[in-house]
C-alpha positions in Angstrom: 122.9 67.2 137.1 122.4 70.5 139.0 118.6 70.7 139.3 115.4 69.0 138.4 112.5 71.2 137.4 109.0 69.7 137.4 106.0 71.4 135.8 103.2 71.2 138.3 100.5 72.6 136.1 98.8 76.0 136.2 102.0 77.8 135.2 103.9 76.6 138.2 107.2 74.6 138.6 109.0 72.9 141.4 112.7 73.3 141.3 114.9 70.9 143.2 118.6 71.3 143.8 119.9 67.8 143.3 122.9 67.9 145.7 121.0 69.4 148.7 117.4 68.4 147.8 116.3 71.9 148.7 113.2 73.0 146.7 111.6 76.3 145.6 108.6 77.0 143.5 108.0 79.3 140.6 104.8 80.8 139.4 104.0 82.9 136.3 103.7 86.6 137.1 100.2 88.2 137.2 101.1 90.2 134.1 101.7 87.0 132.2 98.7 84.8 133.0 99.9 83.6 136.4 98.9 84.1 140.0 102.2 85.7 141.1 102.3 83.5 144.3 106.0 82.7 144.0 109.1 83.9 142.2 108.7 83.9 138.5 111.5 82.4 136.4 112.7 85.9 135.5 112.5 86.9 139.2 115.0 84.1 139.9 117.4 85.4 137.3 117.3 88.9 138.7 117.6 87.7 142.2 120.4 85.4 141.2 122.5 88.4 140.3 122.2 89.9 143.7 122.8 86.5 145.4 125.9 85.9 143.3 127.2 89.4 144.1 126.8 88.9 147.8 128.2 85.4 147.7 131.4 86.5 145.9 131.7 89.6 148.1 131.4 87.3 151.1 134.2 85.0 149.8 136.4 88.1 149.2 135.5 89.7 152.6 136.7 86.6 154.5 140.2 87.1 153.0 140.0 90.8 153.9 138.7 90.1 157.5 135.6 92.2 156.7 132.3 91.2 158.2 129.5 91.6 155.7 126.9 89.9 157.8 123.4 91.5 157.5 124.3 93.1 154.2 121.2 93.4 152.1 120.4 93.8 148.4 117.1 95.1 147.0 116.4 93.8 143.5 114.1 95.5 140.9 113.5 93.7 137.6 112.2 95.5 134.6 110.6 93.6 131.6 110.5 94.6 128.0 108.0 93.3 125.3 108.5 92.0 121.8 110.2 89.8 122.8 109.3 89.6 126.4 112.6 89.6 128.3 114.4 91.2 131.2 115.5 94.6 130.1 117.0 96.0 133.3 118.0 94.7 136.7 118.6 97.2 139.5 120.5 96.0 142.6 120.8 98.3 145.6 123.2 97.0 148.2 123.4 98.2 151.8 126.7 97.4 153.4 128.5 98.1 156.7 130.2 101.5 157.2 133.2 100.2 159.1 135.0 99.1 155.9 138.1 100.9 154.6 138.0 102.7 151.3 140.5 100.3 149.8 138.4 97.3 150.8 135.2 98.9 149.6 136.8 99.3 146.1 137.9 95.6 146.2 134.5 94.4 147.3 132.6 96.5 144.7 134.9 95.2 141.9 134.3 91.7 143.1 130.5 92.2 143.0 130.6 93.7 139.5 132.6 90.8 138.2 130.6 87.9 139.7 129.8 84.9 137.4 126.1 85.8 137.0 126.9 89.4 136.1 129.2 88.0 133.3 126.6 85.4 132.3 123.7 87.9 131.7 123.2 89.1 128.1 124.9 92.4 127.6 121.6 94.0 126.4 120.3 93.6 130.0 121.0 96.9 131.7 122.5 96.4 135.2 122.2 99.3 137.6 124.2 98.6 140.7 124.4 100.9 143.7 126.6 100.4 146.8 125.4 102.1 150.0 127.9 101.8 152.8 125.3 102.8 155.4 124.8 99.9 157.8 
């Protein structure tokens, strides 16, 4: 088992990672009857894309002897209606400037082929920007 999710009432869940026992909460968003006091379930999906991209880039960067520490990703999620679903995820990455053009291409390819990227439905538009400006 990967995780245990417990419904806590009032449109909130507690999500426990079984192996590490780390926990995070979700809350329904304000535009869908919730209080918006934590990540919504769809927020975790959109954020998971950026987290996966950075993780895979970090793995690749180690082999390239590139330091990606303090790299950031800003995530914007867009919702559609009928049915309510994620329609677009925008990820804006800010990365260090002292990376060769060759390594930048390798790292960008790695990010764009991460497992979450491949796992998202193809109807979800993914807009990824790489800003080598840190």
